[in-house]
C-alpha positions as CSV (number, residue, x, y, z in Angstrom):
1,M,-14.2,48.3,51.1
2,H,-14.1,51.9,52.3
3,A,-11.9,51.1,55.0
4,F,-9.6,49.1,52.8
5,V,-9.5,51.7,50.3
6,V,-8.5,54.6,53.1
7,L,-6.1,52.3,54.5
8,A,-4.4,51.8,51.3
9,E,-4.2,55.6,50.7
10,E,-3.0,56.5,54.3
11,L,-0.7,53.1,54.8
12,H,-1.0,53.9,58.5
13,F,-3.8,52.3,60.7
14,G,-3.9,55.2,63.3
15,H,-4.3,57.8,60.5
16,A,-6.7,55.8,58.5
17,A,-8.8,55.3,61.5
18,A,-8.6,59.0,62.3
19,R,-9.8,59.6,58.9
20,L,-12.8,57.1,58.7
21,G,-14.0,58.7,62.6
22,I,-13.5,55.1,64.1
23,A,-11.2,53.6,66.7
24,Q,-8.1,51.5,65.4
25,P,-9.4,48.1,66.7
26,P,-12.6,48.4,64.6
27,L,-10.6,49.2,61.5
28,S,-8.3,46.3,62.1
29,Q,-11.3,44.1,62.3
30,Q,-12.9,45.3,59.3
31,I,-9.8,44.7,57.1
32,R,-9.5,41.4,59.1
33,R,-13.0,40.1,57.6
34,L,-12.2,41.4,54.3
35,E,-8.9,39.5,53.9
36,D,-10.8,36.4,55.1
37,K,-13.3,36.7,52.1
38,V,-10.4,37.6,49.8
39,G,-8.4,34.5,51.2
40,H,-5.2,36.4,51.1
41,A,-3.5,39.0,53.4
42,L,-4.2,42.7,51.6
43,F,-1.6,44.4,53.6
44,D,2.0,43.6,55.0
45,R,2.0,44.6,58.8
46,A,5.5,45.3,60.0
47,P,6.5,47.7,62.8
48,G,6.0,51.4,61.7
49,R,5.3,50.3,58.3
50,V,2.1,49.1,56.5
51,T,2.1,48.3,52.6
52,L,0.0,46.9,50.2
53,T,0.5,43.0,49.1
54,P,0.0,41.8,45.5
55,A,-3.6,40.8,46.5
56,G,-4.0,44.2,48.0
57,H,-2.7,45.8,44.8
58,G,-5.2,43.7,42.7
59,L,-8.3,44.6,44.8
60,L,-7.4,48.5,45.0
61,P,-8.6,49.6,41.6
62,A,-11.6,47.5,41.6
63,A,-12.7,48.5,45.1
64,R,-12.1,52.2,44.2
65,Q,-14.5,51.6,41.0
66,A,-17.1,49.8,43.4
67,L,-17.2,52.9,45.8
68,T,-17.6,55.2,42.8
69,G,-20.4,53.3,41.5
70,L,-22.2,52.9,45.2
71,A,-21.7,56.7,45.1
72,E,-23.2,57.5,41.8
73,G,-26.0,55.0,42.5
74,L,-26.8,56.5,45.9
75,A,-26.8,60.0,44.0
76,A,-29.1,58.7,41.3
77,A,-31.8,57.1,44.3
78,R,-31.4,60.5,45.6
79,D,-32.3,62.3,42.9
80,A,-35.0,60.0,41.6
81,G,-36.7,60.0,45.4
82,S,-36.9,63.8,45.3
83,G,-38.0,64.1,41.7
84,R,-35.1,65.6,40.3
85,T,-34.7,62.9,37.4
86,G,-37.0,60.6,36.0
87,R,-39.7,60.9,33.3
88,L,-43.0,62.6,33.8
89,R,-45.9,62.0,31.3
90,I,-48.1,65.2,30.8
91,G,-51.3,65.3,29.1
92,F,-52.7,68.6,28.0
93,A,-55.7,70.2,26.2
94,A,-54.5,71.7,22.9
95,S,-55.8,75.4,23.8
96,L,-53.6,75.3,26.9
97,A,-50.6,75.4,24.8
98,L,-51.7,79.1,24.2
99,T,-52.0,80.1,27.7
100,V,-50.3,78.3,30.7
101,L,-48.5,75.6,29.2
102,P,-45.3,77.2,27.8
103,G,-44.6,79.2,30.9
104,L,-45.3,76.1,33.3
105,L,-42.9,73.6,31.4
106,G,-40.3,76.5,31.0
107,T,-40.3,77.1,34.7
108,F,-40.1,73.2,35.3
109,R,-37.6,72.7,33.3
110,E,-35.4,75.2,34.8
111,R,-36.0,74.0,38.2
112,F,-35.6,70.0,37.3
113,P,-33.5,70.0,34.3
114,G,-32.9,66.2,34.9
115,V,-36.6,65.3,34.3
116,R,-37.5,64.0,30.7
117,L,-40.8,65.5,30.0
118,D,-43.2,63.5,27.6
119,I,-46.0,65.9,26.5
120,R,-49.3,64.4,25.1
121,E,-51.6,66.8,23.5
122,M,-55.1,65.0,24.6
123,T,-58.6,66.4,25.0
124,T,-60.4,66.0,28.4
125,A,-61.9,62.6,28.6
126,P,-58.9,60.6,26.9
127,Q,-56.9,62.5,29.8
128,I,-59.2,61.0,32.4
129,A,-58.9,57.6,30.9
130,A,-55.2,57.7,30.5
131,L,-54.8,58.9,34.3
132,H,-56.7,55.7,35.2
133,D,-54.7,53.8,33.0
134,R,-51.6,54.9,34.2
135,T,-50.3,56.0,30.6
136,I,-49.9,59.7,32.0
137,D,-49.1,61.0,35.2
138,V,-50.3,64.3,35.3
139,G,-53.4,66.0,33.1
140,L,-53.9,69.7,32.3
141,L,-57.6,70.0,31.1
142,R,-60.5,72.3,30.9
143,E,-63.7,71.8,33.0
144,P,-62.5,68.6,34.8
145,P,-65.4,66.0,35.7
146,E,-66.1,64.7,39.1
147,E,-63.8,61.9,39.0
148,T,-63.5,59.2,42.0
149,G,-59.6,58.4,42.5
150,L,-58.3,61.7,41.1
151,G,-57.3,65.0,42.5
152,F,-57.8,68.3,41.1
153,R,-56.3,71.9,41.1
154,T,-57.4,74.8,39.9
155,V,-54.5,76.4,37.6
156,L,-56.8,79.6,36.3
157,N,-60.0,80.6,35.5
158,E,-60.3,82.2,32.3
159,P,-62.7,84.4,30.7
160,F,-64.8,83.9,27.3
161,V,-64.7,85.7,24.0
162,A,-66.9,86.0,21.4
163,V,-65.2,84.5,18.0
164,L,-66.7,86.4,15.0
165,P,-65.8,86.6,11.2
166,S,-63.9,89.8,10.8
167,G,-66.7,91.4,8.7
168,H,-69.1,90.6,11.0
169,P,-71.4,93.7,12.1
170,L,-70.7,92.9,16.0
171,S,-66.8,92.8,15.4
172,A,-67.2,96.7,15.3
173,Q,-68.2,96.5,19.0
174,R,-65.5,96.4,21.8
175,A,-67.7,94.1,23.4
176,V,-70.6,91.7,22.7
177,R,-73.7,91.0,24.8
178,L,-75.1,87.2,24.3
179,P,-78.5,87.9,23.2
180,Q,-76.8,89.7,20.5
181,L,-75.7,86.2,19.1
182,A,-79.2,84.5,19.6
183,G,-79.8,84.4,15.5
184,E,-76.4,83.4,14.8
185,P,-75.4,79.9,13.5
186,F,-72.6,78.5,16.0
187,V,-69.4,76.5,15.6
188,L,-69.0,74.6,18.6
189,L,-66.5,72.1,20.5
190,R,-68.3,69.0,21.6
191,E,-66.8,65.5,21.7
192,A,-63.4,67.2,22.9
193,G,-64.9,68.8,26.0
194,P,-68.2,67.8,27.0
195,R,-68.6,70.0,30.2
196,L,-67.2,72.8,28.8
197,Y,-70.1,72.4,25.6
198,D,-72.4,72.4,28.5
199,Q,-71.0,75.4,29.9
200,I,-71.4,77.4,26.6
201,T,-74.6,76.3,25.8
202,G,-75.8,77.2,29.4
203,L,-74.2,80.7,29.0
204,C,-76.5,81.0,25.7
205,A,-79.5,79.7,27.7
206,E,-79.1,82.3,30.4
207,A,-79.1,84.8,27.9
208,G,-82.5,83.6,26.6
209,F,-81.5,81.2,23.3
210,T,-80.2,77.9,22.4
211,P,-77.5,78.1,20.0
212,R,-78.3,76.7,16.8
213,T,-75.3,74.6,16.0
214,A,-74.0,74.8,12.1
215,Q,-70.6,72.8,12.7
216,H,-69.0,70.7,15.3
217,A,-65.1,70.9,15.6
218,V,-62.7,68.9,17.8
219,E,-59.8,71.8,18.2
220,W,-59.8,75.5,19.1
221,Q,-58.1,76.1,16.0
222,T,-60.4,74.2,13.8
223,V,-63.2,76.3,15.5
224,C,-61.6,79.5,14.4
225,A,-60.8,78.4,10.7
226,L,-64.8,77.8,10.1
227,V,-65.6,81.1,11.7
228,E,-63.2,82.7,9.4
229,A,-64.6,80.7,6.6
230,G,-68.2,82.3,7.6
231,L,-69.9,79.2,8.9
232,G,-70.9,80.6,12.1
233,V,-69.7,82.3,15.4
234,S,-68.6,80.8,18.6
235,L,-67.7,81.1,22.1
236,A,-64.4,80.4,23.4
237,P,-61.7,80.8,26.1
238,A,-59.9,84.2,26.1
239,S,-56.6,82.4,25.4
240,I,-57.9,81.3,21.9
241,R,-57.3,85.0,21.0
242,R,-53.5,84.2,20.3
243,V,-54.6,81.9,17.2
244,R,-53.9,84.6,14.5
245,L,-56.4,84.4,11.6
246,R,-56.7,87.5,9.7
247,G,-60.5,86.7,9.1
248,V,-61.6,86.2,12.8
249,A,-62.2,88.9,15.2
250,F,-62.4,88.2,18.8
251,R,-64.7,90.4,21.1
252,G,-65.1,90.4,24.7
253,I,-68.6,89.2,26.3
254,D,-70.5,91.9,28.5
255,P,-70.7,91.3,31.2
256,G,-67.5,89.3,31.5
257,T,-68.1,87.3,34.6
258,A,-68.6,83.8,32.9
259,R,-65.0,81.9,33.4
260,T,-63.8,78.4,32.5
261,R,-61.8,76.6,34.9
262,V,-58.4,75.1,33.5
263,A,-57.1,72.3,36.4
264,V,-54.3,69.8,36.9
265,A,-55.1,66.6,37.3
266,W,-53.4,63.3,39.5
267,R,-54.3,60.2,41.0
268,E,-54.8,60.6,44.6
269,G,-53.3,58.4,47.2
270,E,-49.7,58.0,45.3
271,H,-46.6,59.7,46.4
272,D,-44.6,60.5,42.9
273,P,-42.3,63.0,43.8
274,L,-42.1,64.3,40.1
275,V,-45.9,64.7,40.1
276,A,-45.4,66.5,43.7
277,N,-42.9,69.1,42.0
278,L,-44.9,70.0,39.2
279,L,-47.8,70.7,41.5
280,A,-45.5,73.0,43.6
281,T,-44.2,74.7,40.3
282,I,-47.8,75.4,39.4
283,G,-48.3,76.9,42.9
284,R,-45.2,79.0,42.2
285,E,-46.4,80.3,39.2
286,R,-49.8,81.5,40.2
287,R,-48.1,83.3,43.1
288,V,-45.9,85.0,40.8
289,R,-48.7,85.9,38.6
290,S,-51.1,87.0,41.4
291,V,-48.0,89.2,42.4
292,R,-47.8,90.7,39.1
């Protein structure tokens, strides 16, 4: 078809062969094979002159359309194969909307505008299940568990803060030592992130006490609202400070050595260019943050 269209445009076998980068005899053979398939001559060949026959005129628009469609199909295949188009399903923990998620998604969209992002708010355990069930492609979660078949890469390590009612006596301090919270009722996240729950209670145990749980919550915003209502205090990742509530005070932990791990998770052993591009974007974002 390509040879036919070029010859139809040049109407000269020598010029068409040069444009195609082949010798004239192979060009003539290709045209003959195409004419055999059509069942009619496509060109009138006269000494020094080549013209399209009615059959050639009839084929030319369809041939051009076919070549255009093929070129578009090849371009679409290359884009899909390199992860420049397609649909990427991302699960994320709600608190990450307060920290890494906006910058990461913004950078990814700038680099790969042809990719459709399907963003799903999910806690850690449902993300792990969704990765195994193939209902999401990537997860962004806190304190990932050891899980066969999944790969994990750290995105950031985030310090903890104390979450206090704004009128609490400890809110007058710049930082809080954990033993000072020993007698306080706690509002804790459990079902949403059991490993993070264990980490927080472990920090309290290291400080010499077991937290007295007054309320459980599923989302960090709810934790802050319950603290504002005076139902207790809490320990939370530092990004929770972006939740703006008048009745809540956030104070650093002294010493501030404890960190909570944020990681990206994906299925190991699969080559998905969309996932590879997201992982590369995360790596690029981390390098930029470290330079800053």
